[in-house]
mmJSON file of the N, C-alpha and C atoms, coordinates in Angstrom:
{"data_MODEL":{"atom_site":{
"group_PDB":["ATOM","ATOM","ATOM","ATOM","ATOM","ATOM","ATOM","ATOM","ATOM","ATOM","ATOM","ATOM","ATOM","ATOM","ATOM","ATOM","ATOM","ATOM","ATOM","ATOM","ATOM","ATOM","ATOM","ATOM","ATOM","ATOM","ATOM","ATOM","ATOM","ATOM","ATOM","ATOM","ATOM","ATOM","ATOM","ATOM","ATOM","ATOM","ATOM","ATOM","ATOM","ATOM","ATOM","ATOM","ATOM","ATOM","ATOM","ATOM","ATOM","ATOM","ATOM","ATOM","ATOM","ATOM","ATOM","ATOM","ATOM","ATOM","ATOM","ATOM","ATOM","ATOM","ATOM","ATOM","ATOM","ATOM","ATOM","ATOM","ATOM","ATOM","ATOM","ATOM","ATOM","ATOM","ATOM","ATOM","ATOM","ATOM","ATOM","ATOM","ATOM","ATOM","ATOM","ATOM","ATOM","ATOM","ATOM","ATOM","ATOM","ATOM","ATOM","ATOM","ATOM","ATOM","ATOM","ATOM","ATOM","ATOM","ATOM","ATOM","ATOM","ATOM","ATOM","ATOM","ATOM","ATOM","ATOM","ATOM","ATOM","ATOM","ATOM","ATOM","ATOM","ATOM","ATOM","ATOM","ATOM","ATOM","ATOM","ATOM","ATOM","ATOM","ATOM","ATOM","ATOM","ATOM","ATOM","ATOM","ATOM","ATOM","ATOM","ATOM","ATOM","ATOM","ATOM","ATOM","ATOM","ATOM","ATOM","ATOM","ATOM","ATOM","ATOM","ATOM","ATOM","ATOM","ATOM","ATOM","ATOM","ATOM","ATOM","ATOM","ATOM","ATOM","ATOM","ATOM","ATOM","ATOM","ATOM","ATOM","ATOM","ATOM","ATOM","ATOM","ATOM","ATOM","ATOM","ATOM","ATOM","ATOM","ATOM","ATOM","ATOM","ATOM","ATOM","ATOM","ATOM","ATOM","ATOM","ATOM","ATOM","ATOM","ATOM","ATOM","ATOM","ATOM","ATOM","ATOM","ATOM","ATOM","ATOM","ATOM"],
"id":[1,2,3,4,5,6,7,8,9,10,11,12,13,14,15,16,17,18,19,20,21,22,23,24,25,26,27,28,29,30,31,32,33,34,35,36,37,38,39,40,41,42,43,44,45,46,47,48,49,50,51,52,53,54,55,56,57,58,59,60,61,62,63,64,65,66,67,68,69,70,71,72,73,74,75,76,77,78,79,80,81,82,83,84,85,86,87,88,89,90,91,92,93,94,95,96,97,98,99,100,101,102,103,104,105,106,107,108,109,110,111,112,113,114,115,116,117,118,119,120,121,122,123,124,125,126,127,128,129,130,131,132,133,134,135,136,137,138,139,140,141,142,143,144,145,146,147,148,149,150,151,152,153,154,155,156,157,158,159,160,161,162,163,164,165,166,167,168,169,170,171,172,173,174,175,176,177,178,179,180,181,182,183,184,185,186,187,188,189,190,191,192],
"type_symbol":["N","C","C","N","C","C","N","C","C","N","C","C","N","C","C","N","C","C","N","C","C","N","C","C","N","C","C","N","C","C","N","C","C","N","C","C","N","C","C","N","C","C","N","C","C","N","C","C","N","C","C","N","C","C","N","C","C","N","C","C","N","C","C","N","C","C","N","C","C","N","C","C","N","C","C","N","C","C","N","C","C","N","C","C","N","C","C","N","C","C","N","C","C","N","C","C","N","C","C","N","C","C","N","C","C","N","C","C","N","C","C","N","C","C","N","C","C","N","C","C","N","C","C","N","C","C","N","C","C","N","C","C","N","C","C","N","C","C","N","C","C","N","C","C","N","C","C","N","C","C","N","C","C","N","C","C","N","C","C","N","C","C","N","C","C","N","C","C","N","C","C","N","C","C","N","C","C","N","C","C","N","C","C","N","C","C","N","C","C","N","C","C"],
"label_atom_id":["N","CA","C","N","CA","C","N","CA","C","N","CA","C","N","CA","C","N","CA","C","N","CA","C","N","CA","C","N","CA","C","N","CA","C","N","CA","C","N","CA","C","N","CA","C","N","CA","C","N","CA","C","N","CA","C","N","CA","C","N","CA","C","N","CA","C","N","CA","C","N","CA","C","N","CA","C","N","CA","C","N","CA","C","N","CA","C","N","CA","C","N","CA","C","N","CA","C","N","CA","C","N","CA","C","N","CA","C","N","CA","C","N","CA","C","N","CA","C","N","CA","C","N","CA","C","N","CA","C","N","CA","C","N","CA","C","N","CA","C","N","CA","C","N","CA","C","N","CA","C","N","CA","C","N","CA","C","N","CA","C","N","CA","C","N","CA","C","N","CA","C","N","CA","C","N","CA","C","N","CA","C","N","CA","C","N","CA","C","N","CA","C","N","CA","C","N","CA","C","N","CA","C","N","CA","C","N","CA","C","N","CA","C","N","CA","C","N","CA","C","N","CA","C"],
"label_alt_id":[null,null,null,null,null,null,null,null,null,null,null,null,null,null,null,null,null,null,null,null,null,null,null,null,null,null,null,null,null,null,null,null,null,null,null,null,null,null,null,null,null,null,null,null,null,null,null,null,null,null,null,null,null,null,null,null,null,null,null,null,null,null,null,null,null,null,null,null,null,null,null,null,null,null,null,null,null,null,null,null,null,null,null,null,null,null,null,null,null,null,null,null,null,null,null,null,null,null,null,null,null,null,null,null,null,null,null,null,null,null,null,null,null,null,null,null,null,null,null,null,null,null,null,null,null,null,null,null,null,null,null,null,null,null,null,null,null,null,null,null,null,null,null,null,null,null,null,null,null,null,null,null,null,null,null,null,null,null,null,null,null,null,null,null,null,null,null,null,null,null,null,null,null,null,null,null,null,null,null,null,null,null,null,null,null,null,null,null,null,null,null,null],
"label_comp_id":["MET","MET","MET","GLU","GLU","GLU","PRO","PRO","PRO","ASP","ASP","ASP","VAL","VAL","VAL","CYS","CYS","CYS","SER","SER","SER","ALA","ALA","ALA","LYS","LYS","LYS","GLY","GLY","GLY","CYS","CYS","CYS","ARG","ARG","ARG","GLU","GLU","GLU","PRO","PRO","PRO","ALA","ALA","ALA","VAL","VAL","VAL","TRP","TRP","TRP","GLN","GLN","GLN","LEU","LEU","LEU","LEU","LEU","LEU","TRP","TRP","TRP","ASN","ASN","ASN","ASN","ASN","ASN","PRO","PRO","PRO","LYS","LYS","LYS","LEU","LEU","LEU","HIS","HIS","HIS","THR","THR","THR","PRO","PRO","PRO","ASP","ASP","ASP","ARG","ARG","ARG","ARG","ARG","ARG","LYS","LYS","LYS","THR","THR","THR","TRP","TRP","TRP","LEU","LEU","LEU","ALA","ALA","ALA","CYS","CYS","CYS","THR","THR","THR","ASP","ASP","ASP","HIS","HIS","HIS","ARG","ARG","ARG","GLU","GLU","GLU","SER","SER","SER","LEU","LEU","LEU","GLU","GLU","GLU","ALA","ALA","ALA","PHE","PHE","PHE","LEU","LEU","LEU","GLY","GLY","GLY","ALA","ALA","ALA","ARG","ARG","ARG","GLY","GLY","GLY","PHE","PHE","PHE","LEU","LEU","LEU","LYS","LYS","LYS","GLU","GLU","GLU","THR","THR","THR","VAL","VAL","VAL","PRO","PRO","PRO","HIS","HIS","HIS","GLU","GLU","GLU","GLN","GLN","GLN","VAL","VAL","VAL"],
"label_asym_id":["A","A","A","A","A","A","A","A","A","A","A","A","A","A","A","A","A","A","A","A","A","A","A","A","A","A","A","A","A","A","A","A","A","A","A","A","A","A","A","A","A","A","A","A","A","A","A","A","A","A","A","A","A","A","A","A","A","A","A","A","A","A","A","A","A","A","A","A","A","A","A","A","A","A","A","A","A","A","A","A","A","A","A","A","A","A","A","A","A","A","A","A","A","A","A","A","A","A","A","A","A","A","A","A","A","A","A","A","A","A","A","A","A","A","A","A","A","A","A","A","A","A","A","A","A","A","A","A","A","A","A","A","A","A","A","A","A","A","A","A","A","A","A","A","A","A","A","A","A","A","A","A","A","A","A","A","A","A","A","A","A","A","A","A","A","A","A","A","A","A","A","A","A","A","A","A","A","A","A","A","A","A","A","A","A","A","A","A","A","A","A","A"],
"label_entity_id":["1","1","1","1","1","1","1","1","1","1","1","1","1","1","1","1","1","1","1","1","1","1","1","1","1","1","1","1","1","1","1","1","1","1","1","1","1","1","1","1","1","1","1","1","1","1","1","1","1","1","1","1","1","1","1","1","1","1","1","1","1","1","1","1","1","1","1","1","1","1","1","1","1","1","1","1","1","1","1","1","1","1","1","1","1","1","1","1","1","1","1","1","1","1","1","1","1","1","1","1","1","1","1","1","1","1","1","1","1","1","1","1","1","1","1","1","1","1","1","1","1","1","1","1","1","1","1","1","1","1","1","1","1","1","1","1","1","1","1","1","1","1","1","1","1","1","1","1","1","1","1","1","1","1","1","1","1","1","1","1","1","1","1","1","1","1","1","1","1","1","1","1","1","1","1","1","1","1","1","1","1","1","1","1","1","1","1","1","1","1","1","1"],
"label_seq_id":[1,1,1,2,2,2,3,3,3,4,4,4,5,5,5,6,6,6,7,7,7,8,8,8,9,9,9,10,10,10,11,11,11,12,12,12,13,13,13,14,14,14,15,15,15,16,16,16,17,17,17,18,18,18,19,19,19,20,20,20,21,21,21,22,22,22,23,23,23,24,24,24,25,25,25,26,26,26,27,27,27,28,28,28,29,29,29,30,30,30,31,31,31,32,32,32,33,33,33,34,34,34,35,35,35,36,36,36,37,37,37,38,38,38,39,39,39,40,40,40,41,41,41,42,42,42,43,43,43,44,44,44,45,45,45,46,46,46,47,47,47,48,48,48,49,49,49,50,50,50,51,51,51,52,52,52,53,53,53,54,54,54,55,55,55,56,56,56,57,57,57,58,58,58,59,59,59,60,60,60,61,61,61,62,62,62,63,63,63,64,64,64],
"pdbx_PDB_ins_code":[null,null,null,null,null,null,null,null,null,null,null,null,null,null,null,null,null,null,null,null,null,null,null,null,null,null,null,null,null,null,null,null,null,null,null,null,null,null,null,null,null,null,null,null,null,null,null,null,null,null,null,null,null,null,null,null,null,null,null,null,null,null,null,null,null,null,null,null,null,null,null,null,null,null,null,null,null,null,null,null,null,null,null,null,null,null,null,null,null,null,null,null,null,null,null,null,null,null,null,null,null,null,null,null,null,null,null,null,null,null,null,null,null,null,null,null,null,null,null,null,null,null,null,null,null,null,null,null,null,null,null,null,null,null,null,null,null,null,null,null,null,null,null,null,null,null,null,null,null,null,null,null,null,null,null,null,null,null,null,null,null,null,null,null,null,null,null,null,null,null,null,null,null,null,null,null,null,null,null,null,null,null,null,null,null,null,null,null,null,null,null,null],
"Cartn_x":[-23.708,-23.25,-23.009,-23.425,-23.194,-21.965,-21.158,-19.908,-19.822,-18.506,-18.481,-18.517,-19.124,-19.256,-18.321,-18.311,-17.597,-18.195,-17.39,-17.656,-18.289,-18.164,-18.514,-19.972,-20.267,-21.869,-22.682,-23.592,-24.425,-23.966,-22.59,-21.965,-22.416,-22.751,-23.006,-21.874,-20.89,-19.779,-19.014,-18.603,-17.838,-16.498,-16.145,-14.777,-13.639,-12.779,-11.453,-10.207,-10.422,-9.325,-9.828,-8.905,-8.955,-8.261,-8.733,-8.138,-8.008,-6.72,-6.59,-6.276,-6.793,-6.654,-6.845,-6.4,-6.875,-6.864,-7.562,-7.67,-6.804,-5.592,-4.774,-5.237,-6.357,-6.861,-7.796,-8.27,-9.279,-8.409,-7.599,-7.205,-5.575,-5.3,-3.755,-3.247,-1.804,-1.243,-1.22,-1.359,-1.583,-2.815,-3.815,-5.261,-5.607,-6.212,-6.522,-8.107,-8.686,-9.945,-10.015,-11.183,-11.04,-12.232,-11.812,-13.033,-12.865,-13.722,-13.63,-13.876,-13.152,-13.212,-13.298,-14.087,-14.226,-13.147,-12.783,-11.67,-11.964,-13.351,-13.698,-13.485,-13.682,-13.672,-12.451,-11.505,-10.311,-9.632,-9.403,-8.471,-9.328,-10.503,-11.297,-11.476,-11.627,-11.526,-10.128,-9.146,-7.67,-7.502,-7.925,-7.73,-8.442,-9.682,-10.418,-9.818,-9.224,-8.422,-7.273,-6.509,-5.11,-5.108,-5.862,-6.049,-6.24,-6.714,-6.872,-5.566,-4.931,-3.823,-4.292,-5.176,-5.627,-5.128,-5.061,-4.631,-3.331,-3.279,-1.976,-1.592,-2.438,-2.065,-3.353,-2.973,-4.119,-3.664,-4.452,-4.047,-5.275,-4.867,-6.013,-6.957,-8.306,-9.269,-9.538,-9.335,-9.897,-11.151,-12.241,-13.456,-13.313,-14.138,-13.944,-14.967],
"Cartn_y":[-8.339,-7.495,-6.166,-5.077,-3.709,-3.382,-2.501,-1.983,-1.063,-0.759,0.295,1.617,2.664,3.728,4.908,6.019,7.273,7.799,8.342,8.881,10.347,10.984,12.407,12.482,13.571,13.705,13.605,12.908,12.589,11.864,11.365,10.565,9.194,8.414,7.172,6.064,6.989,6.337,5.154,4.24,3.09,3.971,3.343,3.831,3.255,4.038,3.567,3.807,4.644,5.091,4.957,4.577,4.816,5.857,6.843,7.855,7.578,7.192,6.734,8.024,8.168,9.479,9.004,10.124,10.109,11.654,11.788,13.072,13.082,13.503,13.393,13.852,14.61,15.132,13.998,12.884,11.892,10.562,10.294,8.987,8.718,7.617,7.338,7.255,7.696,7.694,6.544,5.336,4.278,3.972,4.761,4.476,5.173,4.388,4.799,4.633,5.887,5.77,5.773,5.377,5.382,6.111,6.774,7.532,6.872,6.481,6.071,7.191,7.122,8.163,7.641,8.227,7.903,8.965,8.659,9.37,10.991,11.286,12.639,13.327,12.727,13.302,13.166,12.369,11.974,13.283,14.322,15.513,16.382,16.448,17.379,16.934,15.34,14.845,14.884,14.643,14.784,16.149,17.281,18.487,18.875,18.414,18.617,18.024,16.839,16.075,16.818,16.959,17.709,18.821,19.911,21.069,21.086,19.937,19.785,18.874,18.545,17.655,16.292,15.75,14.434,13.365,13.658,12.936,12.116,10.749,10.086,9.445,8.892,8.178,7.761,7.936,7.587,6.51,5.13,4.13,3.39,2.618,1.906,1.22,1.296,0.397,-0.593,-1.826,-3.087,-3.505,-3.755,-4.342,-5.754,-5.969,-7.377,-8.1],
"Cartn_z":[-21.62,-20.562,-21.104,-20.484,-20.883,-20.662,-21.623,-21.444,-20.449,-19.635,-18.693,-19.701,-18.959,-19.619,-18.912,-19.721,-19.33,-17.958,-17.085,-15.983,-16.019,-17.265,-17.55,-17.37,-16.895,-16.694,-18.057,-17.988,-19.004,-20.238,-20.187,-21.347,-21.038,-22.197,-22.255,-23.003,-23.494,-24.479,-23.655,-24.437,-23.884,-23.128,-22.009,-21.388,-22.21,-22.472,-23.056,-22.138,-21.016,-20.091,-18.546,-17.848,-16.358,-15.837,-15.158,-14.5,-12.922,-12.59,-11.214,-10.49,-9.22,-8.48,-6.957,-6.215,-4.927,-4.292,-3.2,-2.529,-1.336,-1.137,-0.081,1.195,1.311,2.457,3.031,2.175,2.48,2.497,1.645,1.396,1.556,1.951,2.127,0.831,0.778,-0.458,-1.454,-1.05,-1.716,-2.425,-1.914,-2.446,-3.644,-4.582,-5.835,-6.01,-6.526,-6.908,-8.471,-9.111,-10.593,-11.166,-12.075,-12.98,-14.331,-15.052,-16.36,-17.51,-18.568,-19.641,-20.862,-21.759,-23.237,-23.832,-25.138,-25.767,-25.762,-25.767,-26.053,-24.67,-23.5,-22.091,-21.406,-21.836,-21.127,-20.742,-21.726,-21.443,-20.405,-20.413,-19.528,-18.076,-17.972,-16.657,-16.094,-16.935,-16.359,-15.793,-16.605,-16.234,-14.93,-14.707,-13.483,-12.351,-12.411,-11.329,-11.241,-12.333,-12.231,-11.492,-11.635,-11.195,-9.668,-9.258,-7.765,-7.292,-7.982,-7.433,-7.268,-7.775,-7.316,-8.399,-9.666,-10.65,-10.451,-10.409,-10.198,-11.557,-12.385,-13.593,-14.365,-15.813,-16.754,-17.44,-17.289,-17.989,-18.891,-20.021,-20.678,-19.941,-20.288,-19.62,-20.555,-19.691,-20.384,-19.867,-20.869,-20.445,-19.726,-18.661,-18.142,-18.553],
"occupancy":[1.0,1.0,1.0,1.0,1.0,1.0,1.0,1.0,1.0,1.0,1.0,1.0,1.0,1.0,1.0,1.0,1.0,1.0,1.0,1.0,1.0,1.0,1.0,1.0,1.0,1.0,1.0,1.0,1.0,1.0,1.0,1.0,1.0,1.0,1.0,1.0,1.0,1.0,1.0,1.0,1.0,1.0,1.0,1.0,1.0,1.0,1.0,1.0,1.0,1.0,1.0,1.0,1.0,1.0,1.0,1.0,1.0,1.0,1.0,1.0,1.0,1.0,1.0,1.0,1.0,1.0,1.0,1.0,1.0,1.0,1.0,1.0,1.0,1.0,1.0,1.0,1.0,1.0,1.0,1.0,1.0,1.0,1.0,1.0,1.0,1.0,1.0,1.0,1.0,1.0,1.0,1.0,1.0,1.0,1.0,1.0,1.0,1.0,1.0,1.0,1.0,1.0,1.0,1.0,1.0,1.0,1.0,1.0,1.0,1.0,1.0,1.0,1.0,1.0,1.0,1.0,1.0,1.0,1.0,1.0,1.0,1.0,1.0,1.0,1.0,1.0,1.0,1.0,1.0,1.0,1.0,1.0,1.0,1.0,1.0,1.0,1.0,1.0,1.0,1.0,1.0,1.0,1.0,1.0,1.0,1.0,1.0,1.0,1.0,1.0,1.0,1.0,1.0,1.0,1.0,1.0,1.0,1.0,1.0,1.0,1.0,1.0,1.0,1.0,1.0,1.0,1.0,1.0,1.0,1.0,1.0,1.0,1.0,1.0,1.0,1.0,1.0,1.0,1.0,1.0,1.0,1.0,1.0,1.0,1.0,1.0,1.0,1.0,1.0,1.0,1.0,1.0],
"B_iso_or_equiv":[0.0,0.0,0.0,0.0,0.0,0.0,0.0,0.0,0.0,0.0,0.0,0.0,0.0,0.0,0.0,0.0,0.0,0.0,0.0,0.0,0.0,0.0,0.0,0.0,0.0,0.0,0.0,0.0,0.0,0.0,0.0,0.0,0.0,0.0,0.0,0.0,0.0,0.0,0.0,0.0,0.0,0.0,0.0,0.0,0.0,0.0,0.0,0.0,0.0,0.0,0.0,0.0,0.0,0.0,0.0,0.0,0.0,0.0,0.0,0.0,0.0,0.0,0.0,0.0,0.0,0.0,0.0,0.0,0.0,0.0,0.0,0.0,0.0,0.0,0.0,0.0,0.0,0.0,0.0,0.0,0.0,0.0,0.0,0.0,0.0,0.0,0.0,0.0,0.0,0.0,0.0,0.0,0.0,0.0,0.0,0.0,0.0,0.0,0.0,0.0,0.0,0.0,0.0,0.0,0.0,0.0,0.0,0.0,0.0,0.0,0.0,0.0,0.0,0.0,0.0,0.0,0.0,0.0,0.0,0.0,0.0,0.0,0.0,0.0,0.0,0.0,0.0,0.0,0.0,0.0,0.0,0.0,0.0,0.0,0.0,0.0,0.0,0.0,0.0,0.0,0.0,0.0,0.0,0.0,0.0,0.0,0.0,0.0,0.0,0.0,0.0,0.0,0.0,0.0,0.0,0.0,0.0,0.0,0.0,0.0,0.0,0.0,0.0,0.0,0.0,0.0,0.0,0.0,0.0,0.0,0.0,0.0,0.0,0.0,0.0,0.0,0.0,0.0,0.0,0.0,0.0,0.0,0.0,0.0,0.0,0.0,0.0,0.0,0.0,0.0,0.0,0.0],
"pdbx_formal_charge":[null,null,null,null,null,null,null,null,null,null,null,null,null,null,null,null,null,null,null,null,null,null,null,null,null,null,null,null,null,null,null,null,null,null,null,null,null,null,null,null,null,null,null,null,null,null,null,null,null,null,null,null,null,null,null,null,null,null,null,null,null,null,null,null,null,null,null,null,null,null,null,null,null,null,null,null,null,null,null,null,null,null,null,null,null,null,null,null,null,null,null,null,null,null,null,null,null,null,null,null,null,null,null,null,null,null,null,null,null,null,null,null,null,null,null,null,null,null,null,null,null,null,null,null,null,null,null,null,null,null,null,null,null,null,null,null,null,null,null,null,null,null,null,null,null,null,null,null,null,null,null,null,null,null,null,null,null,null,null,null,null,null,null,null,null,null,null,null,null,null,null,null,null,null,null,null,null,null,null,null,null,null,null,null,null,null,null,null,null,null,null,null],
"auth_seq_id":[1,1,1,2,2,2,3,3,3,4,4,4,5,5,5,6,6,6,7,7,7,8,8,8,9,9,9,10,10,10,11,11,11,12,12,12,13,13,13,14,14,14,15,15,15,16,16,16,17,17,17,18,18,18,19,19,19,20,20,20,21,21,21,22,22,22,23,23,23,24,24,24,25,25,25,26,26,26,27,27,27,28,28,28,29,29,29,30,30,30,31,31,31,32,32,32,33,33,33,34,34,34,35,35,35,36,36,36,37,37,37,38,38,38,39,39,39,40,40,40,41,41,41,42,42,42,43,43,43,44,44,44,45,45,45,46,46,46,47,47,47,48,48,48,49,49,49,50,50,50,51,51,51,52,52,52,53,53,53,54,54,54,55,55,55,56,56,56,57,57,57,58,58,58,59,59,59,60,60,60,61,61,61,62,62,62,63,63,63,64,64,64],
"auth_comp_id":["MET","MET","MET","GLU","GLU","GLU","PRO","PRO","PRO","ASP","ASP","ASP","VAL","VAL","VAL","CYS","CYS","CYS","SER","SER","SER","ALA","ALA","ALA","LYS","LYS","LYS","GLY","GLY","GLY","CYS","CYS","CYS","ARG","ARG","ARG","GLU","GLU","GLU","PRO","PRO","PRO","ALA","ALA","ALA","VAL","VAL","VAL","TRP","TRP","TRP","GLN","GLN","GLN","LEU","LEU","LEU","LEU","LEU","LEU","TRP","TRP","TRP","ASN","ASN","ASN","ASN","ASN","ASN","PRO","PRO","PRO","LYS","LYS","LYS","LEU","LEU","LEU","HIS","HIS","HIS","THR","THR","THR","PRO","PRO","PRO","ASP","ASP","ASP","ARG","ARG","ARG","ARG","ARG","ARG","LYS","LYS","LYS","THR","THR","THR","TRP","TRP","TRP","LEU","LEU","LEU","ALA","ALA","ALA","CYS","CYS","CYS","THR","THR","THR","ASP","ASP","ASP","HIS","HIS","HIS","ARG","ARG","ARG","GLU","GLU","GLU","SER","SER","SER","LEU","LEU","LEU","GLU","GLU","GLU","ALA","ALA","ALA","PHE","PHE","PHE","LEU","LEU","LEU","GLY","GLY","GLY","ALA","ALA","ALA","ARG","ARG","ARG","GLY","GLY","GLY","PHE","PHE","PHE","LEU","LEU","LEU","LYS","LYS","LYS","GLU","GLU","GLU","THR","THR","THR","VAL","VAL","VAL","PRO","PRO","PRO","HIS","HIS","HIS","GLU","GLU","GLU","GLN","GLN","GLN","VAL","VAL","VAL"],
"auth_asym_id":["A","A","A","A","A","A","A","A","A","A","A","A","A","A","A","A","A","A","A","A","A","A","A","A","A","A","A","A","A","A","A","A","A","A","A","A","A","A","A","A","A","A","A","A","A","A","A","A","A","A","A","A","A","A","A","A","A","A","A","A","A","A","A","A","A","A","A","A","A","A","A","A","A","A","A","A","A","A","A","A","A","A","A","A","A","A","A","A","A","A","A","A","A","A","A","A","A","A","A","A","A","A","A","A","A","A","A","A","A","A","A","A","A","A","A","A","A","A","A","A","A","A","A","A","A","A","A","A","A","A","A","A","A","A","A","A","A","A","A","A","A","A","A","A","A","A","A","A","A","A","A","A","A","A","A","A","A","A","A","A","A","A","A","A","A","A","A","A","A","A","A","A","A","A","A","A","A","A","A","A","A","A","A","A","A","A","A","A","A","A","A","A"],
"auth_atom_id":["N","CA","C","N","CA","C","N","CA","C","N","CA","C","N","CA","C","N","CA","C","N","CA","C","N","CA","C","N","CA","C","N","CA","C","N","CA","C","N","CA","C","N","CA","C","N","CA","C","N","CA","C","N","CA","C","N","CA","C","N","CA","C","N","CA","C","N","CA","C","N","CA","C","N","CA","C","N","CA","C","N","CA","C","N","CA","C","N","CA","C","N","CA","C","N","CA","C","N","CA","C","N","CA","C","N","CA","C","N","CA","C","N","CA","C","N","CA","C","N","CA","C","N","CA","C","N","CA","C","N","CA","C","N","CA","C","N","CA","C","N","CA","C","N","CA","C","N","CA","C","N","CA","C","N","CA","C","N","CA","C","N","CA","C","N","CA","C","N","CA","C","N","CA","C","N","CA","C","N","CA","C","N","CA","C","N","CA","C","N","CA","C","N","CA","C","N","CA","C","N","CA","C","N","CA","C","N","CA","C","N","CA","C","N","CA","C","N","CA","C","N","CA","C"],
"pdbx_PDB_model_num":[1,1,1,1,1,1,1,1,1,1,1,1,1,1,1,1,1,1,1,1,1,1,1,1,1,1,1,1,1,1,1,1,1,1,1,1,1,1,1,1,1,1,1,1,1,1,1,1,1,1,1,1,1,1,1,1,1,1,1,1,1,1,1,1,1,1,1,1,1,1,1,1,1,1,1,1,1,1,1,1,1,1,1,1,1,1,1,1,1,1,1,1,1,1,1,1,1,1,1,1,1,1,1,1,1,1,1,1,1,1,1,1,1,1,1,1,1,1,1,1,1,1,1,1,1,1,1,1,1,1,1,1,1,1,1,1,1,1,1,1,1,1,1,1,1,1,1,1,1,1,1,1,1,1,1,1,1,1,1,1,1,1,1,1,1,1,1,1,1,1,1,1,1,1,1,1,1,1,1,1,1,1,1,1,1,1,1,1,1,1,1,1]
}}}
């Protein structure tokens, strides 16, 4: 089974983090969407979501 990979465009590194977010204009407050991030892209993806007020939480990603 292939590992889950980072959501950053063009990145194929294994995911280490889950960035939990929602767009309050589209989603109910309790809904969480997930982007996966490798260590190198965690900060840039958090900054992208955070600048829009979408980022709710970052947690470690456990491969299933």
